[in-house]
PASEBA-1860 file (N, C-alpha, C; in nm, 3 decimals):
! residues 266
1> MAGRAGII> 1.683/3.310/3.224/1.553/3.340/3.163/1.549/3.486/3.122 ~ 1.459/3.517/3.027/1.448/3.654/2.978/1.348/3.732/3.062 ~ 1.385/3.855/3.095/1.296/3.943/3.169/1.238/4.048/3.077 ~ 1.209/4.163/3.134/1.150/4.273/3.058/1.239/4.313/2.940 ~ 1.174/4.336/2.826/1.242/4.384/2.705/1.358/4.292/2.663 ~ 1.343/4.162/2.693/1.446/4.067/2.652/1.571/4.069/2.737 ~ 1.568/4.136/2.851/1.684/4.141/2.939/1.697/4.008/3.013 ~ 1.815/3.949/3.006/1.837/3.819/3.068/1.851/3.833/3.219
9> IHTEEDFI> 1.779/3.750/3.292/1.795/3.739/3.437/1.878/3.613/3.463 ~ 2.001/3.633/3.506/2.094/3.522/3.522/2.074/3.451/3.655 ~ 2.111/3.323/3.656/2.098/3.239/3.774/2.231/3.231/3.850 ~ 2.227/3.173/3.967/2.350/3.151/4.044/2.446/3.061/3.967 ~ 2.393/2.966/3.892/2.479/2.880/3.811/2.548/2.962/3.701 ~ 2.474/3.055/3.641/2.533/3.144/3.541/2.647/3.225/3.602 ~ 2.628/3.267/3.725/2.729/3.352/3.791/2.864/3.282/3.799 ~ 2.864/3.149/3.806/2.991/3.076/3.812/3.073/3.103/3.686
17> GLRAAGRL> 3.009/3.092/3.570/3.077/3.119/3.445/3.114/3.265/3.429 ~ 3.025/3.354/3.472/3.051/3.498/3.462/3.167/3.540/3.550 ~ 3.173/3.482/3.671/3.285/3.514/3.761/3.417/3.473/3.699 ~ 3.421/3.354/3.639/3.546/3.305/3.580/3.590/3.393/3.463 ~ 3.495/3.431/3.378/3.529/3.516/3.264/3.572/3.655/3.310 ~ 3.500/3.708/3.409/3.536/3.839/3.463/3.672/3.839/3.530 ~ 3.700/3.733/3.603/3.831/3.725/3.669/3.944/3.718/3.566 ~ 3.924/3.640/3.459/4.027/3.632/3.356/4.049/3.769/3.292
25> AAETLDMI> 3.943/3.843/3.268/3.957/3.977/3.212/4.040/4.065/3.305 ~ 4.010/4.060/3.434/4.084/4.141/3.530/4.229/4.095/3.542 ~ 4.252/3.964/3.540/4.389/3.912/3.545/4.469/3.955/3.422 ~ 4.402/3.965/3.308/4.469/4.010/3.186/4.518/4.154/3.202 ~ 4.436/4.240/3.258/4.478/4.378/3.281/4.586/4.387/3.388 ~ 4.580/4.302/3.488/4.689/4.296/3.587/4.820/4.258/3.518 ~ 4.813/4.154/3.434/4.932/4.102/3.366/4.998/4.208/3.279 ~ 4.918/4.284/3.206/4.974/4.378/3.108/5.035/4.501/3.174
33> TDYVRPGV> 5.009/4.522/3.302/5.051/4.644/3.371/5.199/4.673/3.353 ~ 5.282/4.574/3.376/5.428/4.597/3.372/5.481/4.618/3.231 ~ 5.400/4.590/3.129/5.442/4.610/2.990/5.410/4.751/2.940 ~ 5.324/4.823/3.012/5.283/4.956/2.968/5.390/5.056/3.009 ~ 5.479/5.087/2.916/5.591/5.176/2.946/5.635/5.244/2.817 ~ 5.712/5.351/2.826/5.754/5.422/2.705/5.826/5.330/2.607 ~ 5.792/5.345/2.479/5.858/5.270/2.373/5.783/5.148/2.323 ~ 5.699/5.088/2.407/5.624/4.971/2.361/5.514/5.019/2.266
41> TTGELDRI> 5.488/4.942/2.163/5.380/4.979/2.072/5.248/4.919/2.121 ~ 5.140/4.984/2.080/5.009/4.931/2.117/4.986/4.795/2.051 ~ 5.046/4.774/1.934/5.036/4.644/1.868/5.104/4.533/1.947 ~ 5.216/4.565/2.010/5.286/4.466/2.093/5.202/4.431/2.215 ~ 5.140/4.530/2.276/5.052/4.503/2.390/4.937/4.413/2.349 ~ 4.881/4.438/2.231/4.772/4.354/2.181/4.819/4.210/2.160 ~ 4.940/4.193/2.108/4.993/4.058/2.086/5.007/3.983/2.218 ~ 5.058/4.051/2.319/5.075/3.988/2.451/4.939/3.948/2.509
49> IHEYTLAH> 4.842/4.037/2.496/4.708/4.008/2.548/4.645/3.893/2.471 ~ 4.663/3.890/2.340/4.609/3.781/2.258/4.664/3.646/2.303 ~ 4.795/3.639/2.318/4.858/3.513/2.357/4.819/3.471/2.498 ~ 4.808/3.567/2.588/4.768/3.537/2.726/4.625/3.482/2.729 ~ 4.537/3.543/2.651/4.398/3.498/2.647/4.389/3.354/2.598 ~ 4.457/3.322/2.489/4.454/3.186/2.436/4.516/3.086/2.534 ~ 4.625/3.128/2.600/4.693/3.039/2.694/4.606/3.004/2.814 ~ 4.503/3.085/2.840/4.414/3.060/2.953/4.278/3.005/2.910
57> GAVPGPLN> 4.276/2.944/2.791/4.159/2.870/2.748/4.044/2.954/2.696 ~ 4.073/3.080/2.664/3.968/3.169/2.616/4.001/3.220/2.477 ~ 3.908/3.292/2.418/3.933/3.360/2.291/3.903/3.508/2.310 ~ 3.973/3.596/2.238/3.948/3.740/2.252/3.815/3.778/2.186 ~ 3.721/3.827/2.266/3.591/3.864/2.213/3.595/3.970/2.104 ~ 3.683/4.072/2.115/3.683/4.177/2.012/3.730/4.131/1.875 ~ 3.816/4.029/1.868/3.878/3.990/1.742/3.773/3.944/1.642 ~ 3.763/4.016/1.530/3.668/3.989/1.423/3.523/4.019/1.461
65> YRGYPKSC> 3.501/4.083/1.576/3.366/4.123/1.614/3.323/4.240/1.524 ~ 3.225/4.217/1.440/3.178/4.317/1.344/3.295/4.374/1.262 ~ 3.394/4.288/1.238/3.507/4.327/1.156/3.621/4.393/1.231 ~ 3.613/4.401/1.364/3.723/4.462/1.440/3.848/4.375/1.425 ~ 3.966/4.435/1.396/4.081/4.354/1.353/4.176/4.308/1.464 ~ 4.154/4.348/1.589/4.251/4.316/1.693/4.184/4.250/1.813 ~ 4.266/4.209/1.912/4.216/4.132/2.025/4.177/4.216/2.145 ~ 4.208/4.345/2.143/4.168/4.435/2.249/4.158/4.575/2.190
73> CISVNHVV> 4.108/4.669/2.268/4.105/4.810/2.229/4.206/4.885/2.316 ~ 4.286/4.970/2.254/4.384/5.050/2.328/4.369/5.195/2.283 ~ 4.327/5.280/2.374/4.292/5.418/2.343/4.384/5.513/2.419 ~ 4.457/5.595/2.345/4.563/5.679/2.401/4.523/5.826/2.396 ~ 4.535/5.895/2.510/4.519/6.040/2.521/4.381/6.088/2.476 ~ 4.368/6.144/2.356/4.239/6.200/2.312/4.151/6.096/2.243 ~ 4.198/5.970/2.236/4.112/5.863/2.185/4.015/5.823/2.296 ~ 3.887/5.832/2.267/3.784/5.807/2.368/3.766/5.657/2.392
81> CHGIPGDR> 3.756/5.580/2.283/3.738/5.436/2.294/3.761/5.372/2.158 ~ 3.771/5.239/2.158/3.783/5.157/2.037/3.908/5.188/1.954 ~ 4.014/5.233/2.023/4.140/5.253/1.954/4.196/5.120/1.906 ~ 4.235/5.114/1.779/4.288/4.990/1.720/4.439/4.984/1.743 ~ 4.490/4.880/1.811/4.634/4.869/1.833/4.711/4.865/1.701 ~ 4.832/4.923/1.704/4.912/4.927/1.582/5.057/4.960/1.612 ~ 5.117/5.042/1.527/5.261/5.069/1.536/5.295/5.186/1.628 ~ 5.196/5.253/1.685/5.225/5.370/1.767/5.296/5.331/1.896
89> PLLEGDIV> 5.416/5.385/1.921/5.481/5.358/2.050/5.424/5.450/2.157 ~ 5.413/5.399/2.278/5.371/5.482/2.390/5.482/5.578/2.428 ~ 5.444/5.697/2.469/5.538/5.802/2.505/5.522/5.841/2.651 ~ 5.630/5.887/2.710/5.625/5.940/2.846/5.515/6.044/2.857 ~ 5.429/6.028/2.956/5.322/6.123/2.978/5.189/6.085/2.919 ~ 5.185/5.978/2.836/5.058/5.933/2.779/4.968/5.874/2.888 ~ 4.838/5.888/2.868/4.742/5.808/2.945/4.672/5.714/2.848 ~ 4.649/5.590/2.893/4.609/5.483/2.802/4.495/5.402/2.865
97> NIDVTPKL> 4.391/5.378/2.786/4.288/5.284/2.830/4.306/5.153/2.754 ~ 4.308/5.042/2.827/4.312/4.909/2.766/4.184/4.836/2.804 ~ 4.114/4.789/2.701/3.981/4.728/2.716/3.988/4.585/2.663 ~ 3.960/4.488/2.750/3.970/4.347/2.712/3.837/4.276/2.737 ~ 3.809/4.177/2.651/3.686/4.099/2.664/3.711/3.954/2.626 ~ 3.772/3.876/2.715/3.789/3.734/2.685/3.655/3.660/2.690 ~ 3.641/3.561/2.602/3.525/3.472/2.605/3.573/3.336/2.655 ~ 3.524/3.297/2.772/3.570/3.176/2.840/3.452/3.083/2.861
105> NGWFGDTS> 3.459/2.966/2.802/3.353/2.866/2.816/3.215/2.924/2.784 ~ 3.212/3.010/2.682/3.085/3.065/2.637/3.041/3.193/2.704 ~ 3.115/3.236/2.805/3.080/3.358/2.879/3.181/3.469/2.851 ~ 3.130/3.591/2.837/3.216/3.707/2.814/3.250/3.775/2.947 ~ 3.377/3.818/2.958/3.421/3.903/3.069/3.472/4.033/3.011 ~ 3.426/4.147/3.060/3.454/4.275/2.994/3.497/4.379/3.096 ~ 3.615/4.436/3.077/3.663/4.539/3.169/3.768/4.625/3.100 ~ 3.782/4.748/3.147/3.891/4.833/3.097/3.947/4.913/3.213
113> RMYSVGKV> 4.070/4.958/3.192/4.143/5.026/3.299/4.234/5.130/3.234 ~ 4.256/5.240/3.303/4.351/5.341/3.258/4.490/5.310/3.310 ~ 4.590/5.348/3.231/4.731/5.331/3.267/4.803/5.463/3.240 ~ 4.900/5.493/3.326/4.986/5.610/3.306/5.120/5.563/3.255 ~ 5.170/5.629/3.151/5.299/5.593/3.093/5.404/5.688/3.151 ~ 5.486/5.634/3.241/5.584/5.719/3.308/5.515/5.825/3.393 ~ 5.573/5.943/3.396/5.518/6.053/3.475/5.420/6.132/3.389 ~ 5.297/6.144/3.435/5.196/6.217/3.359/5.163/6.348/3.428
121> SIKATKLV> 5.096/6.436/3.357/5.065/6.568/3.409/4.962/6.562/3.521 ~ 4.960/6.665/3.603/4.860/6.676/3.709/4.720/6.678/3.648 ~ 4.705/6.749/3.535/4.576/6.758/3.466/4.526/6.620/3.425 ~ 4.616/6.539/3.368/4.578/6.405/3.326/4.547/6.315/3.445 ~ 4.627/6.328/3.550/4.606/6.247/3.670/4.470/6.274/3.732 ~ 4.433/6.400/3.740/4.303/6.435/3.798/4.189/6.381/3.714 ~ 4.202/6.387/3.582/4.098/6.331/3.495/4.082/6.182/3.519 ~ 4.194/6.109/3.524/4.189/5.965/3.545/4.129/5.932/3.681
129> DTTYECLM> 4.173/6.001/3.785/4.120/5.976/3.919/3.969/5.999/3.925 ~ 3.924/6.108/3.865/3.782/6.142/3.870/3.699/6.042/3.791 ~ 3.753/5.993/3.680/3.681/5.894/3.600/3.661/5.765/3.679 ~ 3.765/5.725/3.751/3.750/5.606/3.837/3.646/5.630/3.946 ~ 3.650/5.748/4.007/3.551/5.782/4.110/3.409/5.776/4.053 ~ 3.392/5.824/3.930/3.260/5.820/3.867/3.212/5.677/3.848 ~ 3.302/5.590/3.802/3.266/5.449/3.787/3.215/5.392/3.919 ~ 3.290/5.412/4.025/3.254/5.353/4.153/3.127/5.416/4.211
137> RGIEVVKP> 3.106/5.544/4.189/2.982/5.608/4.236/2.862/5.550/4.163 ~ 2.879/5.522/4.033/2.771/5.458/3.960/2.742/5.319/4.012 ~ 2.846/5.242/4.038/2.830/5.106/4.088/2.763/5.104/4.225 ~ 2.799/5.198/4.309/2.753/5.195/4.449/2.602/5.215/4.464 ~ 2.534/5.263/4.362/2.388/5.279/4.373/2.314/5.156/4.323 ~ 2.387/5.057/4.270/2.323/4.939/4.212/2.264/4.850/4.321 ~ 2.135/4.823/4.308/2.064/4.730/4.396/1.925/4.709/4.337 ~ 1.856/4.603/4.376/1.721/4.583/4.324/1.632/4.703/4.359
145> GATLGDIG> 1.557/4.748/4.260/1.468/4.863/4.280/1.528/4.995/4.241 ~ 1.661/5.005/4.237/1.724/5.126/4.184/1.701/5.130/4.033 ~ 1.727/5.244/3.972/1.702/5.257/3.828/1.832/5.288/3.753 ~ 1.825/5.269/3.622/1.939/5.307/3.539/1.964/5.457/3.548 ~ 1.860/5.535/3.565/1.876/5.679/3.583/1.954/5.713/3.708 ~ 1.938/5.633/3.813/2.015/5.655/3.936/2.165/5.639/3.909 ~ 2.199/5.536/3.829/2.340/5.513/3.794/2.394/5.631/3.715 ~ 2.321/5.670/3.612/2.365/5.780/3.528/2.381/5.910/3.604
153> HAIQSHAE> 2.287/5.936/3.693/2.293/6.061/3.771/2.415/6.062/3.863 ~ 2.444/5.950/3.927/2.559/5.943/4.018/2.688/5.973/3.943 ~ 2.699/5.923/3.821/2.819/5.945/3.739/2.824/6.089/3.689 ~ 2.715/6.135/3.629/2.711/6.268/3.569/2.734/6.378/3.670 ~ 2.671/6.367/3.786/2.682/6.474/3.885/2.825/6.488/3.936 ~ 2.894/6.375/3.954/3.032/6.384/4.003/3.125/6.436/3.895 ~ 3.102/6.395/3.771/3.185/6.445/3.660/3.169/6.596/3.644 ~ 3.045/6.640/3.641/3.021/6.782/3.617/3.063/6.869/3.735
161> KNRYSIVT> 3.055/6.816/3.856/3.104/6.889/3.972/3.253/6.917/3.959 ~ 3.324/6.824/3.893/3.468/6.840/3.872/3.500/6.903/3.736 ~ 3.396/6.953/3.668/3.410/7.029/3.543/3.459/6.944/3.425 ~ 3.417/6.817/3.426/3.442/6.732/3.311/3.312/6.705/3.238 ~ 3.323/6.671/3.110/3.204/6.636/3.032/3.194/6.485/3.019 ~ 3.070/6.437/3.012/3.042/6.295/2.993/3.018/6.268/2.845 ~ 3.085/6.168/2.792/3.060/6.126/2.654/2.925/6.055/2.650 ~ 2.836/6.103/2.564/2.702/6.047/2.557/2.681/5.954/2.436
169> DFCGHGIG> 2.783/5.944/2.350/2.770/5.862/2.229/2.784/5.713/2.257 ~ 2.840/5.677/2.373/2.863/5.537/2.406/2.808/5.509/2.546 ~ 2.781/5.381/2.572/2.718/5.347/2.700/2.761/5.208/2.744 ~ 2.729/5.174/2.868/2.745/5.038/2.915/2.637/4.949/2.855 ~ 2.645/4.820/2.882/2.556/4.727/2.812/2.541/4.597/2.889 ~ 2.431/4.529/2.863/2.415/4.394/2.914/2.519/4.302/2.854 ~ 2.551/4.196/2.926/2.655/4.103/2.882/2.631/3.968/2.948 ~ 2.682/3.863/2.886/2.668/3.728/2.940/2.721/3.630/2.838
177> RTFHAEPN> 2.633/3.553/2.779/2.673/3.468/2.667/2.678/3.547/2.537 ~ 2.625/3.670/2.543/2.630/3.763/2.431/2.718/3.881/2.472 ~ 2.802/3.929/2.379/2.896/4.039/2.405/2.820/4.166/2.443 ~ 2.724/4.205/2.358/2.646/4.326/2.383/2.498/4.291/2.381 ~ 2.429/4.327/2.488/2.287/4.294/2.500/2.217/4.408/2.574 ~ 2.086/4.396/2.587/2.012/4.491/2.669/2.043/4.464/2.816 ~ 2.040/4.566/2.904/2.000/4.704/2.875/2.119/4.791/2.836 ~ 2.091/4.904/2.773/2.192/5.007/2.756/2.203/5.086/2.886
185> VLHYGKPG> 2.324/5.106/2.933/2.348/5.174/3.061/2.410/5.310/3.032 ~ 2.328/5.414/3.035/2.376/5.549/3.008/2.453/5.602/3.128 ~ 2.550/5.688/3.100/2.632/5.744/3.207/2.588/5.885/3.245 ~ 2.463/5.914/3.219/2.400/6.040/3.257/2.252/6.009/3.277 ~ 2.182/6.093/3.351/2.040/6.067/3.370/1.984/6.134/3.493 ~ 1.856/6.109/3.516/1.784/6.166/3.629/1.748/6.056/3.728 ~ 1.759/6.083/3.858/1.725/5.981/3.958/1.581/5.933/3.942 ~ 1.562/5.804/3.960/1.428/5.748/3.957/1.372/5.721/3.820
193> TGLKLKAG> 1.449/5.748/3.716/1.400/5.726/3.580/1.464/5.602/3.518 ~ 1.400/5.550/3.415/1.457/5.437/3.342/1.423/5.303/3.404 ~ 1.485/5.201/3.349/1.460/5.064/3.389/1.490/5.041/3.537 ~ 1.400/4.969/3.605/1.427/4.929/3.743/1.513/4.803/3.744 ~ 1.613/4.803/3.830/1.706/4.691/3.836/1.645/4.574/3.913 ~ 1.676/4.452/3.865/1.633/4.330/3.932/1.753/4.239/3.954 ~ 1.749/4.162/4.060/1.857/4.066/4.087/1.870/3.972/3.967 ~ 1.995/3.946/3.927/2.024/3.859/3.814/2.060/3.934/3.687
201> MVFTIEPM> 2.033/4.065/3.683/2.079/4.143/3.568/2.231/4.155/3.572 ~ 2.294/4.148/3.456/2.440/4.161/3.446/2.470/4.262/3.335 ~ 2.554/4.359/3.366/2.585/4.462/3.267/2.718/4.528/3.302 ~ 2.765/4.611/3.208/2.886/4.689/3.232/2.848/4.833/3.263 ~ 2.933/4.897/3.342/2.929/5.042/3.359/3.066/5.091/3.317 ~ 3.073/5.189/3.224/3.201/5.223/3.164/3.208/5.371/3.124 ~ 3.201/5.461/3.222/3.197/5.604/3.189/3.323/5.654/3.120 ~ 3.301/5.746/3.026/3.409/5.814/2.954/3.397/5.964/2.983
209> LNIGKPDV> 3.503/6.023/3.036/3.504/6.165/3.068/3.606/6.237/2.982 ~ 3.570/6.357/2.938/3.660/6.441/2.862/3.694/6.567/2.940 ~ 3.816/6.616/2.923/3.853/6.744/2.982/3.781/6.858/2.912 ~ 3.763/6.843/2.781/3.696/6.946/2.702/3.549/6.913/2.680 ~ 3.502/6.938/2.558/3.363/6.915/2.525/3.335/6.766/2.507 ~ 3.209/6.724/2.515/3.176/6.582/2.505/3.174/6.527/2.364 ~ 3.185/6.614/2.264/3.168/6.571/2.125/3.281/6.480/2.078 ~ 3.244/6.375/2.006/3.342/6.280/1.952/3.319/6.264/1.803
217> KILEDEWT> 3.420/6.212/1.734/3.405/6.174/1.594/3.472/6.040/1.573 ~ 3.426/5.966/1.473/3.482/5.836/1.439/3.578/5.852/1.321 ~ 3.698/5.797/1.334/3.797/5.810/1.228/3.763/5.720/1.109 ~ 3.844/5.731/1.003/3.817/5.659/0.879/3.822/5.507/0.895 ~ 3.889/5.459/1.001/3.892/5.313/1.022/3.756/5.260/1.068 ~ 3.661/5.351/1.095/3.524/5.319/1.134/3.511/5.262/1.275 ~ 3.619/5.271/1.353/3.618/5.224/1.491/3.666/5.331/1.589 ~ 3.781/5.389/1.564/3.845/5.477/1.661/3.764/5.603/1.684
225> AVTRDRSL> 3.722/5.624/1.810/3.648/5.744/1.847/3.742/5.840/1.919 ~ 3.746/5.966/1.875/3.834/6.066/1.935/3.753/6.189/1.974 ~ 3.808/6.267/2.067/3.744/6.393/2.102/3.759/6.491/1.986 ~ 3.653/6.561/1.952/3.659/6.655/1.839/3.757/6.770/1.868 ~ 3.765/6.809/1.995/3.855/6.920/2.029/3.994/6.871/2.071 ~ 4.019/6.740/2.056/4.147/6.677/2.088/4.184/6.690/2.237 ~ 4.085/6.710/2.321/4.111/6.713/2.465/4.128/6.570/2.516 ~ 4.194/6.556/2.630/4.217/6.425/2.689/4.085/6.359/2.729
233> SAQFEHML> 4.083/6.226/2.719/3.966/6.147/2.758/4.012/6.029/2.843 ~ 3.928/5.984/2.934/3.961/5.868/3.018/3.836/5.783/3.037 ~ 3.858/5.654/3.064/3.749/5.559/3.083/3.792/5.447/3.176 ~ 3.699/5.402/3.259/3.714/5.277/3.334/3.587/5.195/3.315 ~ 3.601/5.063/3.323/3.486/4.975/3.304/3.493/4.856/3.397 ~ 3.379/4.827/3.460/3.362/4.702/3.533/3.237/4.631/3.482 ~ 3.238/4.499/3.496/3.121/4.416/3.469/3.067/4.369/3.603 ~ 2.937/4.380/3.623/2.880/4.348/3.753/2.740/4.289/3.740
241> AVTETGYE> 2.696/4.228/3.848/2.561/4.173/3.855/2.483/4.244/3.965 ~ 2.354/4.254/3.944/2.264/4.296/4.051/2.234/4.171/4.134 ~ 2.255/4.181/4.265/2.226/4.070/4.355/2.106/4.105/4.444 ~ 2.064/4.010/4.525/1.949/4.036/4.613/1.976/4.149/4.711 ~ 2.103/4.168/4.746/2.137/4.269/4.847/2.212/4.390/4.791 ~ 2.243/4.390/4.662/2.319/4.503/4.607/2.381/4.467/4.474 ~ 2.512/4.443/4.475/2.582/4.414/4.350/2.703/4.326/4.377 ~ 2.751/4.261/4.272/2.877/4.188/4.275/2.957/4.227/4.151
249> IFTLSPAG> 3.079/4.279/4.171/3.166/4.314/4.059/3.244/4.189/4.020 ~ 3.235/4.150/3.893/3.303/4.030/3.845/3.446/4.058/3.798 ~ 3.482/4.185/3.783/3.611/4.219/3.720/3.704/4.294/3.815 ~ 3.691/4.271/3.945/3.786/4.330/4.039/3.925/4.272/4.017 ~ 4.027/4.354/4.032/4.164/4.311/4.011/4.209/4.214/4.121 ~ 4.252/4.091/4.086/4.307/4.001/4.187/4.433/4.058/4.255 ~ 4.506/4.146/4.183/4.626/4.207/4.239/4.594/4.328/4.327 ~ 4.468/4.366/4.332/4.429/4.481/4.413/4.446/4.614/4.343
257> YTHPPYTP> 4.467/4.613/4.211/4.483/4.737/4.135/4.346/4.804/4.116 ~ 4.341/4.935/4.133/4.218/5.009/4.108/4.241/5.110/3.997 ~ 4.323/5.212/4.026/4.357/5.312/3.925/4.502/5.350/3.943 ~ 4.566/5.403/3.837/4.710/5.430/3.845/4.741/5.542/3.943 ~ 4.867/5.541/3.996/4.978/5.452/3.958/4.965/5.315/4.023 ~ 4.990/5.208/3.946/4.986/5.073/3.996/5.123/5.035/4.050 ~ 5.124/4.969/4.163/5.250/4.928/4.223/5.307/4.810/4.144 ~ 5.428/4.822/4.090/5.486/4.711/4.014/5.502/4.586/4.099
265> KG> 5.484/4.472/4.036/5.503/4.345/4.108/5.651/4.316/4.122 ~ 5.683/4.233/4.220/5.821/4.189/4.235/5.895/4.264/4.344
END
C-alpha cells in the first residue's frame, strides 16, 4: 500500500520477492569477484554479468533504462557512478565499483560493491574502507521513528571526520517493483530532520565519497559522472527494509564478502 507522499509500505509477502531479488544481486557481485583482475575489460565484465543474470531467471534492470546501453554500471577510479562498460582494460592499482540491479519476478534487487585490482595504494584503500564504514553507519540508524536526516548525518559526519567529501548530486532511493521511487535518501543531513521511517519502507543507501572536492560532471555520453578534480571516488550500496525492530539488508553477500580485499574462492 502507498504511504506518505506515495511511498510504498511493503508487506511480509512483498519481502519474499525482495529478498530473492536482493540475494541474486549480491550473488552476482560475489560471482564477478574472481574476474576483476588486470587486463579484463569492463565490457567483458558486463557480458559475464548479463549472462549470469539471464541464466538465473532475471533481466538486467539497467539495460535500456532511460536509454542506458549496458547491463550494469562499472565505475573506475575517478568515475563516481554510472560508468558505461566498454573496451577499457582494468589496470593494476585501479579501484572499481560494480553496480547491478537484476529484476526477478517483477522485483528489483540493487547493490554495488568496490573492488581492488591487484595491489592498490594506501590512499585508495583508506577511501574504500571509509566508504564502506559510512554505508554501515547509515544503515545502523535505520529503525521506525528514525529520520532520513539521521541516516545522512551518520554518513556525512564519518566521511568528514576522515577528511573526505560526500557527493551530493546523487542519492539513495526507494525500490521494489519500480527501479527508482520515493523516498530520496540523501547521504548528508541533520539529525531529526526529514521523513520519519516506518516499517515496510524499502530503499537503497549508497554513499559516494571523494578524496578531493565533491563536485562532479557528466560526460558527453550523458551517463558517466566523474569528479571534476579527477580525484578518486568510491561507493558502496545496499538495499534494505525498515522492519518493526530495525532493518533487514536484502543484499548481504552469501559468500560473506563486505569490502576488499575479498578472499578468492577455491
